[in-house]
C-alpha positions as CSV (number, residue, x, y, z in Angstrom):
1,X,20.9,-15.1,-8.1
2,X,23.3,-13.4,-10.1
3,X,23.3,-9.3,-10.1
4,X,24.6,-7.6,-13.1
5,X,23.7,-10.7,-15.1
6,X,23.0,-8.9,-18.4
7,X,26.6,-8.2,-19.7
8,X,30.2,-9.1,-19.2
9,X,31.2,-11.2,-16.3
10,X,27.8,-11.3,-14.8
11,X,26.2,-12.9,-18.1
12,X,29.2,-15.3,-18.3
13,X,28.3,-16.4,-14.4
14,X,24.8,-16.6,-15.1
15,X,25.0,-18.8,-18.2
16,X,27.6,-21.2,-16.4
17,X,25.1,-21.5,-13.5
18,X,22.4,-21.9,-15.7
19,X,23.3,-25.4,-17.0
20,X,20.4,-27.9,-16.7
21,X,19.5,-28.3,-13.2
22,X,20.4,-25.2,-11.7
23,X,17.8,-22.5,-11.4
24,X,19.1,-18.8,-11.9
25,X,17.5,-15.6,-11.1
26,X,19.3,-12.8,-13.1
27,X,19.1,-9.3,-12.2
28,X,20.2,-6.2,-13.9
29,X,18.9,-2.6,-14.8
30,X,18.4,-3.7,-18.5
31,X,15.2,-5.6,-19.2
32,X,16.1,-6.3,-22.5
33,X,19.7,-7.5,-22.1
34,X,18.7,-9.3,-19.0
35,X,15.8,-11.3,-20.6
36,X,18.4,-12.1,-23.6
37,X,20.3,-13.9,-21.1
38,X,17.4,-15.7,-19.5
39,X,16.3,-16.9,-23.1
40,X,19.7,-18.2,-23.7
41,X,19.6,-20.3,-20.6
42,X,16.2,-21.8,-21.3
43,X,17.6,-22.6,-24.8
44,X,20.7,-24.3,-23.5
45,X,18.4,-26.7,-21.1
46,X,18.5,-24.4,-18.1
47,X,15.8,-22.5,-16.0
48,X,16.0,-18.8,-15.2
49,X,14.0,-15.7,-14.7
50,X,15.1,-12.1,-14.9
51,X,14.1,-9.5,-12.4
52,X,14.8,-5.9,-13.2
53,X,16.8,-4.6,-10.2
54,X,18.9,-1.5,-9.6
55,X,21.1,-2.6,-6.9
56,X,21.7,0.9,-5.5
57,X,18.0,1.0,-4.3
58,X,17.5,-1.0,-1.0
59,X,13.8,-1.5,-1.8
60,X,14.6,-2.8,-5.1
61,X,17.3,-5.3,-3.8
62,X,14.7,-6.4,-1.0
63,X,11.9,-7.0,-3.8
64,X,14.7,-9.0,-5.6
65,X,15.3,-11.3,-3.0
66,X,11.6,-11.7,-2.1
67,X,10.9,-12.4,-5.8
68,X,13.8,-15.1,-5.8
69,X,12.4,-16.7,-2.6
70,X,8.9,-16.7,-4.0
71,X,9.9,-18.1,-7.2
72,X,12.0,-20.9,-6.1
73,X,11.3,-21.2,-2.5
74,X,14.6,-20.1,-1.3
75,X,18.0,-18.7,-2.1
76,X,21.1,-20.8,-2.1
77,X,23.8,-18.6,-3.2
78,X,24.2,-15.1,-4.7
79,X,27.0,-13.7,-6.9
80,X,27.1,-9.7,-6.9
81,X,28.7,-8.1,-10.0
82,X,29.4,-4.3,-9.6
83,X,29.9,-2.1,-6.8
84,X,26.3,-0.6,-6.3
85,X,25.2,-3.6,-3.9
86,X,28.6,-3.4,-1.9
87,X,27.9,0.4,-1.7
88,X,24.3,-0.3,-0.3
89,X,25.6,-2.9,2.5
90,X,28.3,-0.5,3.6
91,X,26.0,2.5,3.9
92,X,23.4,0.2,5.7
93,X,26.4,-1.4,8.1
94,X,28.4,1.5,9.0
């Protein structure tokens, strides 16, 4: 799972992870840009889904993880780009 997957470093990481044989869950706020990344991964022989997510929302992050587990049966790793998810965890933990 890659958050911030619609552009920049997140997009690059998602497309590299999207090499054939790796299933990628791409998450970002921009549906259009995120779907473009997913389409690119599929075009290069990989497998991916896009889930629109605002990582500043605990409910949306939980829904993202639930969707990833539902889609692929588990979650083997996560890359979080940006500060929103970190802020969310800090607020939950401290």
